[in-house]
C-alpha positions, 0 to 999 in steps of 0.5 A: 520957224515955228513948228506946230502942230494940233492934236487931240489925245487919244489913249494912254498906255500904263505899263511896267518894264521887266528888271533887266531891260533897257529903259531906250529899248524897252518903251521903243518896243512898246511903241511899235507893238501898240503903234504910236507914232507921236505923243509923251512919255513918264516914268519912275522908277529906278535904274541900276546903271545909267547912260545919259547924253548932254549935247556939244553944241560946239561941236555937234555930238552929244557926250556920253557917261555912264552912271554905276550902281542904283540911281532913283529916276526921279524923272524921266519925261518927253516925247513920242514921232517919227522918223524915218517911218518909226517912232523914236523916243526923244526922252531926258532923265532925272536921276538921284544918288541914296544921298539925293544928288542928281544927275541928268541928260538925255537917256540913252541905250544903256539905262539899265531897269531895276524898276521902271513903271511908264506913262505913254499919252498916243496923239493924232493930229488934228490934220492926220500927219503925225509930227517928224524928225529930220535933220535940222541945219541950224543945230546938227539935231533931229527936230520936227520939222527940220531939214535935209543937210 
């Protein structure tokens, strides 16, 4: 089954998170405050520490690792949709250390801002109903158009 949704660009929100903020919590707060229920997000900057995840397909669970010390945000990209009626950000982050070595994965709470500039592009559904996430039986993930287990 393919899930498709026709969307139109609506508005763009640019801003900066405060030093010391949790990136995921901060971006989620912006979405709530601006009433963004569907869109895409990107950011650049730096972190003082990070927590990233990898979905273990065999175990059906996320595995998390912590990164200590400053890193550059090479890329943060993701999408925004609804989960249980609230905006949910699903984002991945790529981080570089001072030698340019990369770490990356699923953005998790516990990634702390040194500096973070973001762009949120809000979409509206042509059909009027935003994409929403629910558990997918096959993968165990919260996906667009998933089915209740």
